[in-house]
C-alpha positions as semicolon CSV with decimal commas, in nm:
position;residue;x (nm);y (nm);z (nm)
1;M;0,492;-0,826;-1,451
2;F;0,346;-1,072;-1,206
3;S;0,451;-1,417;-1,283
4;P;0,197;-1,707;-1,381
5;P;0,198;-2,018;-1,202
6;H;0,531;-2,164;-1,176
7;P;0,680;-2,450;-0,952
8;T;0,856;-2,213;-0,737
9;A;0,742;-1,909;-0,544
10;S;1,083;-1,747;-0,549
11;L;1,100;-1,750;-0,941
12;R;0,765;-1,606;-0,914
13;R;0,819;-1,331;-0,694
14;R;1,164;-1,246;-0,895
15;S;0,972;-1,221;-1,209
16;F;0,743;-0,968;-1,023
17;V;1,090;-0,808;-0,876
18;H;1,233;-0,778;-1,266
19;A;0,906;-0,628;-1,394
20;G;0,856;-0,366;-1,090
21;V;1,199;-0,231;-1,193
22;L;1,119;-0,204;-1,536
23;A;0,784;-0,015;-1,408
24;A;1,020;0,206;-1,210
25;L;1,230;0,302;-1,493
26;S;0,936;0,388;-1,757
27;K;0,845;0,738;-1,852
28;I;0,562;0,733;-2,096
29;L;0,214;0,879;-2,107
30;S;-0,081;0,617;-2,074
31;P;-0,205;0,482;-2,413
32;F;-0,528;0,350;-2,202
33;C;-0,855;0,586;-2,236
34;V;-0,873;0,852;-2,004
35;S;-1,200;1,087;-1,919
36;G;-1,228;1,336;-1,656
37;A;-0,985;1,567;-1,470
38;S;-0,811;1,544;-1,182
39;T;-1,038;1,765;-0,957
40;V;-1,113;1,759;-0,601
41;P;-1,474;1,695;-0,561
42;A;-1,706;1,919;-0,475
43;G;-1,731;2,022;-0,098
44;G;-1,509;1,901;0,180
45;S;-1,216;2,173;0,197
46;R;-0,954;1,970;0,320
47;L;-0,987;1,731;0,000
48;G;-0,716;1,736;-0,219
49;R;-0,427;1,815;0,034
50;A;-0,244;1,480;-0,037
51;R;0,083;1,437;-0,238
52;S;0,124;1,091;-0,177
53;V;-0,012;0,769;0,032
54;I;0,162;0,516;0,234
55;L;-0,022;0,215;0,260
56;I;0,067;0,001;0,586
57;F;-0,093;-0,348;0,504
58;N;-0,098;-0,637;0,766
59;G;-0,124;-0,918;0,569
60;G;-0,316;-1,217;0,732
61;A;-0,573;-0,950;0,922
62;P;-0,517;-0,819;1,272
63;S;-0,811;-0,889;1,503
64;H;-0,999;-0,544;1,491
65;I;-1,147;-0,660;1,846
66;D;-0,815;-0,704;2,003
67;L;-0,664;-0,364;1,890
68;W;-0,901;-0,067;1,765
69;D;-1,250;-0,208;1,878
70;P;-1,249;-0,327;2,195
71;K;-1,589;-0,473;2,340
72;P;-1,522;-0,475;2,740
73;E;-1,919;-0,518;2,774
74;A;-1,907;-0,870;2,561
75;T;-1,891;-1,221;2,698
76;S;-1,516;-1,390;2,757
77;E;-1,571;-1,592;2,429
78;T;-1,568;-1,269;2,250
79;R;-1,387;-0,967;2,436
80;G;-1,053;-1,190;2,511
81;I;-0,787;-1,072;2,745
82;F;-0,696;-0,708;2,675
83;S;-0,869;-0,397;2,860
84;A;-0,979;-0,156;2,691
85;I;-0,775;0,194;2,759
86;R;-0,849;0,564;2,691
87;T;-0,692;0,752;2,430
88;D;-0,645;1,112;2,394
89;V;-0,966;1,169;2,238
90;D;-1,259;1,162;2,484
91;G;-1,477;0,876;2,488
92;L;-1,248;0,652;2,230
93;R;-1,096;0,352;2,375
94;V;-0,854;0,095;2,220
95;T;-0,692;-0,233;2,363
96;E;-0,380;-0,208;2,604
97;L;-0,178;-0,332;2,331
98;L;-0,188;0,014;2,185
99;P;-0,069;0,243;2,418
100;R;0,159;0,445;2,159
101;M;-0,141;0,485;1,965
102;A;-0,333;0,577;2,249
103;K;-0,165;0,912;2,291
104;R;-0,207;0,986;1,919
105;M;-0,550;0,918;1,811
106;S;-0,616;1,282;1,796
107;K;-0,399;1,245;1,463
108;V;-0,569;0,936;1,343
109;A;-0,956;0,873;1,194
110;L;-1,071;0,532;1,304
111;I;-1,309;0,361;1,058
112;R;-1,502;0,092;1,264
113;S;-1,769;-0,033;1,045
114;V;-1,549;-0,164;0,724
115;H;-1,679;-0,489;0,555
116;H;-1,708;-0,717;0,259
117;E;-1,754;-1,076;0,138
118;H;-1,444;-1,222;0,061
119;S;-1,304;-1,449;0,396
120;S;-1,004;-1,597;0,179
121;H;-0,684;-1,426;0,186
122;N;-0,592;-1,380;-0,165
123;A;-0,953;-1,282;-0,245
124;G;-0,980;-1,046;0,042
125;M;-0,661;-0,887;0,021
126;H;-0,773;-0,821;-0,380
127;W;-1,074;-0,652;-0,220
128;A;-0,863;-0,455;0,015
129;N;-0,635;-0,338;-0,256
130;V;-0,842;-0,327;-0,555
131;G;-1,159;-0,219;-0,422
132;R;-1,351;-0,479;-0,577
133;P;-1,440;-0,851;-0,537
134;Y;-1,205;-1,076;-0,689
135;R;-1,398;-1,347;-0,932
136;V;-1,363;-1,631;-0,681
137;D;-1,342;-1,614;-0,321
138;S;-1,029;-1,872;-0,327
139;T;-0,704;-1,874;-0,177
140;L;-0,535;-2,077;-0,497
141;I;-0,524;-1,790;-0,746
142;N;-0,203;-1,565;-0,895
143;P;-0,230;-1,237;-1,074
144;A;-0,274;-1,199;-1,461
145;R;-0,250;-0,917;-1,698
146;T;-0,639;-0,947;-1,750
147;D;-0,712;-0,848;-1,381
148;L;-0,785;-0,484;-1,259
149;P;-0,468;-0,281;-1,112
150;G;-0,441;-0,231;-0,746
151;V;-0,515;0,134;-0,595
152;G;-0,120;0,188;-0,590
153;S;-0,085;0,133;-0,972
154;L;-0,381;0,368;-1,025
155;V;-0,209;0,663;-0,836
156;G;0,114;0,580;-0,999
157;W;-0,052;0,607;-1,361
158;L;-0,243;0,888;-1,257
159;A;0,084;1,073;-1,178
160;Q;0,269;0,961;-1,454
161;R;-0,030;1,053;-1,687
162;D;-0,001;1,405;-1,542
163;G;0,371;1,445;-1,597
164;F;0,516;1,267;-1,326
165;T;0,879;1,324;-1,333
166;S;1,033;1,294;-0,987
167;G;1,334;1,098;-1,046
168;V;1,210;0,808;-0,815
169;P;0,975;0,527;-0,871
170;P;0,617;0,636;-0,845
171;Y;0,493;0,302;-0,668
172;V;0,715;0,122;-0,437
173;I;0,649;-0,197;-0,203
174;T;0,877;-0,265;0,071
175;P;0,980;-0,523;0,176
176;F;0,791;-0,803;-0,040
177;P;0,457;-0,826;-0,208
178;T;0,158;-0,969;0,015
179;C;0,124;-1,332;-0,066
180;D;-0,099;-1,615;0,108
181;S;0,186;-1,889;0,263
182;K;0,450;-1,735;0,053
183;V;0,339;-1,934;-0,249
184;Y;0,044;-1,720;-0,455
185;I;0,147;-1,351;-0,483
186;T;-0,186;-1,162;-0,406
187;P;-0,360;-1,038;-0,738
188;G;-0,439;-0,656;-0,691
189;Q;-0,079;-0,528;-0,637
190;D;0,051;-0,470;-0,972
191;G;-0,067;-0,258;-1,316
192;A;-0,263;-0,552;-1,431
193;C;-0,456;-0,428;-1,751
194;L;-0,283;-0,134;-1,731
195;G;0,069;-0,284;-1,806
196;P;0,380;-0,380;-1,689
197;R;0,494;-0,006;-1,652
198;F;0,226;0,049;-1,405
199;D;0,375;-0,241;-1,188
200;P;0,513;-0,154;-0,841
201;F;0,912;-0,125;-0,761
202;V;0,967;-0,420;-0,536
203;L;1,217;-0,410;-0,262
204;D;1,241;-0,749;-0,246
205;D;1,512;-0,727;0,056
206;D;1,505;-0,655;0,415
207;P;1,596;-0,293;0,450
208;N;1,706;-0,392;0,833
209;A;1,964;-0,619;0,701
210;V;2,343;-0,515;0,733
211;D;2,420;-0,527;0,415
212;F;2,099;-0,372;0,293
213;N;2,178;-0,199;-0,064
214;V;1,922;-0,155;-0,368
215;R;2,111;-0,241;-0,661
216;D;2,093;-0,101;-1,024
217;L;1,964;0,258;-0,932
218;A;2,284;0,393;-0,944
219;L;2,597;0,425;-1,242
220;N;2,852;0,200;-1,190
221;A;3,207;0,346;-1,097
222;S;3,323;0,282;-1,449
223;L;3,033;0,426;-1,654
224;T;3,056;0,817;-1,651
225;P;2,758;1,016;-1,721
226;E;2,949;1,115;-2,075
227;R;2,971;0,761;-2,138
228;L;2,594;0,697;-2,062
229;H;2,493;0,963;-2,272
230;Q;2,724;0,816;-2,567
231;R;2,562;0,471;-2,545
232;M;2,224;0,608;-2,527
233;A;2,273;0,831;-2,855
234;L;2,402;0,483;-3,013
235;L;2,116;0,296;-2,887
236;S;1,926;0,591;-3,060
237;E;2,093;0,519;-3,397
238;F;1,994;0,144;-3,364
239;D;1,625;0,234;-3,292
240;H;1,641;0,458;-3,612
241;F;1,709;0,163;-3,852
242;T;1,462;-0,028;-3,668
243;A;1,156;0,234;-3,716
244;P;1,016;0,010;-4,013
245;I;0,926;-0,254;-3,761
246;Y;0,773;-0,019;-3,490
247;S;0,568;-0,221;-3,258
248;P;0,398;-0,091;-2,918
249;K;0,630;-0,330;-2,766
250;S;0,927;-0,157;-2,909
251;A;0,810;0,188;-2,781
252;E;0,775;0,058;-2,470
253;F;1,126;-0,085;-2,425
254;G;1,217;0,255;-2,579
255;A;1,063;0,440;-2,274
256;F;1,208;0,187;-2,051
257;H;1,548;0,270;-2,186
258;Q;1,489;0,663;-2,151
259;R;1,328;0,636;-1,821
260;A;1,645;0,427;-1,696
261;A;1,895;0,690;-1,814
262;A;1,707;0,984;-1,623
263;L;1,704;0,770;-1,324
264;L;2,083;0,673;-1,324
265;Q;2,204;1,011;-1,419
266;S;1,987;1,200;-1,125
267;G;2,108;0,967;-0,847
268;K;1,777;1,041;-0,685
269;A;1,655;0,707;-0,627
270;A;1,969;0,589;-0,495
271;D;1,941;0,881;-0,233
272;A;1,582;0,754;-0,127
273;F;1,680;0,428;-0,079
274;D;2,009;0,475;0,111
275;L;1,883;0,423;0,498
276;S;2,257;0,479;0,596
277;K;2,194;0,849;0,557
278;E;1,933;0,844;0,850
279;P;2,097;0,921;1,191
280;A;2,132;0,589;1,404
281;S;1,880;0,763;1,634
282;V;1,583;0,790;1,377
283;R;1,648;0,435;1,296
284;E;1,632;0,322;1,641
285;R;1,304;0,524;1,658
286;Y;1,126;0,326;1,390
287;G;1,285;-0,004;1,544
288;R;1,565;-0,179;1,407
289;H;1,338;-0,443;1,266
290;S;1,221;-0,519;0,907
291;W;0,874;-0,319;0,979
292;G;1,051;-0,010;1,130
293;Q;1,260;0,014;0,863
294;S;1,019;0,009;0,590
295;H;0,812;0,272;0,752
296;L;1,147;0,476;0,728
297;L;1,193;0,422;0,373
298;A;0,842;0,499;0,308
299;R;0,877;0,832;0,462
300;R;1,212;0,899;0,259
301;L;1,052;0,793;-0,061
302;V;0,743;1,020;-0,017
303;E;0,969;1,302;0,076
304;A;1,172;1,208;-0,253
305;G;0,852;1,240;-0,448
306;T;0,714;0,876;-0,507
307;R;0,380;0,871;-0,491
308;F;0,223;0,539;-0,345
309;V;0,428;0,308;-0,096
310;T;0,294;-0,007;0,044
311;T;0,467;-0,132;0,345
312;V;0,410;-0,517;0,398
313;N;0,427;-0,598;0,766
314;G;0,605;-0,902;0,792
315;P;0,655;-1,218;0,561
316;S;0,339;-1,404;0,406
317;I;0,015;-1,374;0,621
318;I;0,177;-1,332;1,000
319;W;-0,121;-1,195;1,148
320;D;-0,343;-1,499;1,055
321;T;-0,392;-1,584;1,428
322;H;-0,594;-1,916;1,433
323;K;-0,415;-2,046;1,712
324;D;-0,254;-1,856;2,004
325;N;-0,401;-1,516;1,889
326;F;-0,341;-1,336;2,240
327;N;0,031;-1,398;2,291
328;G;0,123;-1,377;1,919
329;L;-0,053;-1,013;1,935
330;Q;0,099;-0,947;2,264
331;N;0,468;-1,081;2,237
332;R;0,537;-1,077;1,856
333;L;0,307;-0,852;1,648
334;V;0,191;-0,545;1,771
335;P;0,501;-0,396;1,956
336;P;0,701;-0,369;1,643
337;M;0,392;-0,256;1,411
338;E;0,304;0,004;1,684
339;Q;0,663;0,149;1,752
340;A;0,679;0,168;1,371
341;F;0,348;0,357;1,286
342;A;0,389;0,578;1,586
343;A;0,729;0,662;1,474
344;L;0,610;0,745;1,140
345;L;0,332;0,959;1,218
346;D;0,520;1,153;1,430
347;D;0,814;1,185;1,190
348;L;0,604;1,294;0,928
349;E;0,414;1,585;1,139
350;E;0,755;1,704;1,260
351;R;0,878;1,738;0,904
352;G;0,562;1,900;0,785
353;L;0,520;1,623;0,556
354;L;0,196;1,473;0,726
355;E;-0,055;1,706;0,577
356;S;0,061;1,626;0,235
357;T;0,081;1,240;0,309
358;L;-0,205;1,022;0,364
359;V;-0,128;0,709;0,552
360;V;-0,359;0,427;0,563
361;W;-0,339;0,135;0,802
362;M;-0,577;-0,199;0,726
363;G;-0,555;-0,563;0,673
364;E;-0,784;-0,767;0,429
365;F;-1,078;-0,839;0,699
366;G;-1,104;-0,885;1,056
367;R;-1,110;-1,178;1,292
368;T;-1,406;-1,360;1,409
369;P;-1,598;-1,232;1,708
370;K;-1,612;-1,589;1,909
371;I;-1,259;-1,713;2,017
372;N;-1,215;-2,100;1,911
373;V;-1,087;-2,408;2,081
374;D;-0,711;-2,294;2,009
375;A;-0,721;-1,981;2,164
376;G;-0,742;-1,799;1,830
377;R;-0,973;-1,618;1,608
378;D;-1,077;-1,723;1,247
379;H;-1,125;-1,476;0,905
380;W;-1,404;-1,245;0,944
381;P;-1,494;-0,998;0,645
382;G;-1,820;-0,914;0,811
383;C;-1,644;-0,611;1,014
384;Y;-1,326;-0,473;1,069
385;S;-1,156;-0,126;1,145
386;V;-0,917;0,083;0,935
387;L;-0,711;0,360;1,035
388;M;-0,668;0,709;0,773
389;A;-0,411;0,974;0,890
390;G;-0,271;1,296;0,719
391;G;-0,360;1,404;0,372
392;G;-0,642;1,654;0,494
393;V;-0,799;1,380;0,742
394;R;-0,958;1,503;1,068
395;G;-0,775;1,336;1,315
396;G;-0,985;1,199;1,657
397;T;-1,246;1,129;1,404
398;V;-1,452;0,796;1,451
399;L;-1,635;0,704;1,150
400;G;-1,915;0,385;1,199
401;A;-1,946;0,141;1,472
402;S;-1,961;-0,227;1,498
403;D;-2,266;-0,426;1,684
404;S;-2,187;-0,555;2,043
405;I;-1,938;-0,844;1,972
406;G;-1,807;-0,665;1,640
407;A;-1,961;-0,887;1,409
408;R;-2,141;-0,674;1,154
409;P;-2,160;-0,306;1,124
410;S;-2,439;-0,100;1,321
411;E;-2,364;0,256;1,212
412;R;-2,245;0,400;0,853
413;P;-2,139;0,033;0,674
414;V;-1,828;0,121;0,459
415;A;-1,687;-0,089;0,176
416;P;-1,305;-0,097;0,061
417;S;-1,428;0,118;-0,239
418;D;-1,511;0,367;-0,016
419;I;-1,140;0,365;0,116
420;H;-1,051;0,400;-0,254
421;A;-1,276;0,670;-0,332
422;S;-1,121;0,866;-0,037
423;M;-0,756;0,818;-0,135
424;F;-0,812;0,931;-0,472
425;A;-1,031;1,261;-0,364
426;A;-0,734;1,312;-0,103
427;L;-0,519;1,315;-0,372
428;G;-0,746;1,571;-0,548
429;H;-0,887;1,331;-0,833
430;D;-1,245;1,277;-0,817
431;P;-1,271;0,887;-0,866
432;G;-1,631;0,906;-1,015
433;A;-1,484;1,104;-1,325
434;I;-1,224;0,928;-1,450
435;T;-1,205;0,605;-1,639
436;Y;-0,933;0,339;-1,776
437;E;-0,986;0,040;-2,048
438;T;-0,984;-0,306;-1,894
439;A;-0,818;-0,586;-2,065
440;D;-1,104;-0,606;-2,304
441;G;-1,140;-0,261;-2,416
442;R;-1,424;-0,177;-2,145
443;P;-1,395;0,172;-1,977
444;I;-1,407;0,143;-1,603
445;R;-1,431;0,405;-1,319
446;L;-1,121;0,438;-1,090
447;T;-1,350;0,298;-0,792
448;E;-1,717;0,206;-0,753
449;G;-1,670;0,387;-0,402
450;S;-1,814;0,696;-0,245
451;V;-1,595;0,936;-0,062
452;L;-1,587;0,960;0,286
453;R;-1,649;1,302;0,342
454;E;-1,714;1,289;0,726
455;L;-1,326;1,233;0,743
456;F;-1,238;1,550;0,540
């Protein structure tokens, strides 16, 4: 599970990872209240095509004005230094920082009118990941089991409820969970009130490292499948003797053991995480950096059957460009992100996976229309951009618009909950008809949002 407040962030993250491993090894039907069926909402013939989701999350919040929503007619204090360039969609422009994506916007739906009300990183990231506001708009918060689960955990919960048996973790975060300033792990990324078995499997390592290896997903050389079977049988005998002291916790650990054995015996998870099996040319195509290899790993995971992968682009909140925004975007942040994003879209399409994989790109909010005295832009939840591709989404679509300076939605306002509702619908679930129970036993819908049917 996510750790409670602790003096060191490293221990906090380690506890997070250990719980994520247990979640990945679990195989048990949810004990929580479920109502409604996993059926595609009426209308929209392209809904329900997705099988998996890849969420590309840029913690710290990229500037929408300097990437996806340029304002060339605005004054210099708003428009910045980057020119607007044409794309392969008539009438659609992005900034010059995105030459690769300019050639691929026909594959992507661009939503320019997303907004919410939390301006601090952790609370804003909670809104982005959960689709609902956090109880306080603060950076100094840590996750708790009484919180609401994130969209990735809910997708994993739905998959396991429906009999997920892929042999890989249903929900994975690579390389590290989103956090503010490497201290506070953002709530909304784990199973929260659903329980630890719906937490993500967290990589907790750099997939671009020379010695990258995900441990404990394959049998030790000294342990044959036969010996593992014997040990599991012995464990079952012990469970028989302890049956009189049954508790929900004991049943949960039994499920963990069974899931662990299944993953170890199949070897499918270990194979999916093994990037050494990719040709050098493919790894170079994505980029030999943590971002590129995380995107490549995401493709391998959804190909193996994982239902939700979050790629976190960089440590902590590196897109938080209060100072030197333009140099940071141009020379450090955008090039590796765009390389990995473009490669992922192309690779999924070439492998016939784009139609069954919904790709979502977002941050927690946008940046201020006004450039500050440090040549930076500050936090701005009033309006920002989100991209969606694959999974039945109609490429080349532009939904919503911002005003002349990118400060507020001027057409078709969209809430984070609407993004979530569209994710669930793309996967074939009716977001308004399925409920789970909160920590106090209250039934709650998957999301309060509405499906963005214009995208499908």
